[in-house]
N, C-alpha and C positions, 0 to 999 in steps of 0.2 A: 455492593452496586452503587456508583459515585452518584448524586444527583447531578441535576442539568447546571444549578449554581457552581458546583465543585468543578465539572469538567469545563463550564468558563472561566476557570481562576488558573488551569493548568497551563503550564510552562509546556515547549516544544519537547523539554526533556521528559515531565511527565508526561507527555502524549506519546512520546518513544516508547516508553515502559507500558503505559495500556495497550497500545496497537500492538505492542509485543506479545502480549498476555492474550488480548483478544482473537490474534491470528493464531497464536499456537493452540489454543484450546479449539478453534474452529476444527481442528484436525486431530483433537485427542481422542483418544481409543475409547473411553467413555462416553456413549450415545446421549447420556445426560450433560455431561459437561459440552459438549459439540452445539446441543440445543440450546443452550443458553449463553453460548459464547457471545453473540449478539442480539441476545433478546432485550431490548431497549425499552419494553412497552408501561414500566415504571416509570420510565421517563416521557411517556406520553409520544412515545415512538409506535404509529403499527409495523406490523412485521411486514418486510416487502418478499420479494421473490428469492433473494439470496442473503445471504450474510453480506456482500457488497452493499448488497441495496439497500439492507438497516443502516450500515454504516454510513451510507450517504443520507440516508432519512435523519439519522442524528445528526452528522456534518450541517445538515443545512438548520438545526434548529441551536447550532451554537452562537454564540454572539460573533462579529467580525474579527477580533481580536482570538478568539479562542480558535476561531476557521485557520487562522493565520500560524499560531502556535501548534495546531494539529497538521497541518503541511510542512511546517517545520519539523514537527515530531517524526511525519513521514520519511522525509530525506531524510533526519538522522538514522532513524531504522533501516533504511537502504546501505547507507554509509557503514554502518558499524554491523549489523549483523552477519555473522560465520555461518557458512555452509556447511562448517561440521555440527553447529550446534542449533541453528534454526531451520526448520522443517520447508524442505523444497515448496509444497503445496501452499506453503504461507505468504513466502516470498513471492509466489505467481499471484496471490489474492493481492499482497501490497499494489504488486505492478499494475494487477488490474484496476484498484483502487485509485492510483496515480493518474490512469486513463479516464475514470469516470470523473472523480474530482478535478482534471483538468491540470494538475497540478506542473507548470511549466519549470519550475526550478528543480523538479525530483528527473527531466530528463537528462540533466548534464551529469548524473551520476553514473546513468545505466554503462556506457561507453567502461570507465573507469571502475564499475564492479562488476559488469557482467561483459563477457569478450576478454579485456583484458585484465581485469580485476581475478579476484580472489575466488569468484562464483564460477569463472570459465565461459561456457559457451551455455552452461545450464539453461539460462533462464532467458538466454538471447532473442531469439523467437517471439517470447510474451513481450519482451521488449519491445521489440518492433513493431508487433502489433498495437501494445498501448501508441506508442510514438505516431505512428499513423492516424488514429483519431484524432488529432489535435488540428485545428484548422484558424489560421495557418500552418502550416509543416514548419515544426522547430528545426532549427539549422541542424540540431544533431542527426535528422533522419537520416543523410546521403553515408553519413560514416556509420550510422548503424545496417543499413541495406549493404554498406563493403563490407562490415564485420560478418554479416550473415551469410553474403556470398562467399567468405573466406570459407567458411565453417561447412557452406554447401547448405543454408538453411533457408536459402532467398531465391 
């Protein structure tokens, strides 16, 4: 496991790989791997109610520059993950994390990736729910609602 100082020095690309690994591990068949996926107690982060909560708590401990790299890493993972190789549940968790951390930049990726993109309608409903959590509402919300209506998801 990385130290907090190491995470603070991560680039967006580093966080993309780190998030990819953590999110995949959350849905591993091995219960021990799943339990340890977001166990950051060694970094002084107490366990939360969920893995998303654990990641949020870790995010809050990062420096402001590392938080920005973390957000960028989330965007890179959204942009480059392939449905054939990235677990659906992991993608849904990533979308929820976008909402929890209020990563506005990631919202602009929702339509090109979900609905119109390679993930199709698979995560469109979760994307809409995430966008609805932003205040003020993001400009992309109207288009997400329209796309969900096309698929009778909204």
